[in-house]
C-alpha positions as CSV (number, residue, x, y, z in Angstrom):
1,M,0.3,-0.4,-0.1
2,T,1.2,3.4,-1.3
3,A,2.0,6.4,1.6
4,L,-1.2,8.0,0.1
5,E,-3.3,4.7,0.1
6,T,-2.5,4.6,4.4
7,Q,-2.7,8.4,4.6
8,L,-6.8,8.0,2.6
9,M,-7.3,4.8,5.0
10,Q,-6.7,6.5,8.0
11,R,-8.7,9.3,7.4
12,L,-11.7,7.0,6.7
13,K,-11.1,5.1,10.0
14,V,-12.5,8.3,11.5
15,L,-15.4,9.4,9.6
16,P,-18.9,8.3,10.5
17,P,-20.6,5.5,8.1
18,E,-22.6,8.1,6.5
19,R,-19.4,10.5,5.2
20,V,-17.8,7.4,4.5
21,A,-20.9,6.5,2.3
22,E,-20.5,9.8,0.5
23,V,-16.8,9.2,0.0
24,V,-18.1,5.7,-1.8
25,D,-20.3,7.9,-3.8
26,F,-17.8,10.4,-4.9
27,V,-15.3,7.6,-5.9
28,E,-17.4,5.9,-8.0
29,F,-18.7,9.3,-9.6
30,L,-15.1,10.0,-10.6
31,A,-15.0,6.0,-12.0
32,S,-17.8,6.6,-14.2
33,R,-16.7,9.8,-15.1
34,E,-13.3,8.7,-16.2
35,Q,-15.4,5.9,-18.2
36,R,-17.5,8.0,-20.0
37,A,-14.2,10.1,-21.1
38,A,-12.6,6.8,-21.9
39,A,-15.9,5.7,-24.1
40,A,-15.5,9.3,-25.7
41,K,-11.9,9.1,-26.6
42,R,-12.9,5.5,-28.3
43,L,-15.2,6.9,-30.6
44,S,-14.0,9.5,-31.2
45,N,-10.8,7.4,-32.4
46,A,-13.0,5.1,-34.4
47,M,-15.4,7.9,-36.1
48,T,-11.6,9.3,-37.4
49,R,-11.1,6.1,-38.7
50,L,-14.2,5.6,-40.1
51,D,-13.8,9.3,-41.6
52,A,-10.2,8.5,-42.9
53,L,-12.1,5.5,-45.6
54,N,-13.8,8.3,-47.3
55,L,-16.9,6.2,-47.6
56,P,-19.8,8.0,-49.7
57,P,-22.9,8.8,-47.2
58,I,-25.8,6.9,-47.3
59,P,-28.6,8.3,-48.5
60,E,-31.8,9.0,-46.0
61,D,-34.1,7.2,-48.0
62,E,-31.9,4.3,-47.5
63,V,-31.4,5.1,-43.7
64,E,-34.8,5.1,-43.2
65,D,-35.7,1.8,-45.3
66,E,-32.9,0.1,-42.5
67,V,-34.9,1.3,-39.5
68,Q,-37.7,0.1,-41.0
69,A,-36.3,-2.9,-41.5
70,A,-35.2,-3.2,-38.2
71,R,-38.4,-2.2,-36.4
72,R,-40.3,-5.2,-38.5
73,A,-38.0,-7.7,-37.6
74,R,-37.8,-6.3,-33.6
75,H,-41.9,-6.3,-34.1
76,L,-41.5,-9.7,-35.5
77,A,-39.2,-11.1,-33.1
78,R,-41.7,-10.4,-30.2
79,T,-44.9,-11.3,-32.3
80,I,-42.8,-15.2,-32.4
81,T,-41.7,-15.0,-28.7
82,S,-45.2,-13.8,-26.9
């Protein structure tokens, strides 16, 4: 355990349980913020790679056709499993 971790543990031991719970909440918040930042970076990198492919844009009507087909498939799957 590092000196910083030891110091943190000592300080946590003197806090009442409700304050320790607040510390846990804050640490979870920080961890989720780091996860979101990492996800945003991965998405940005993926978009950069996709952009580098210089693919032509997909026409709106093709996008709409794909969306409608996916909705029909999802509806059909729900109907079959019901």
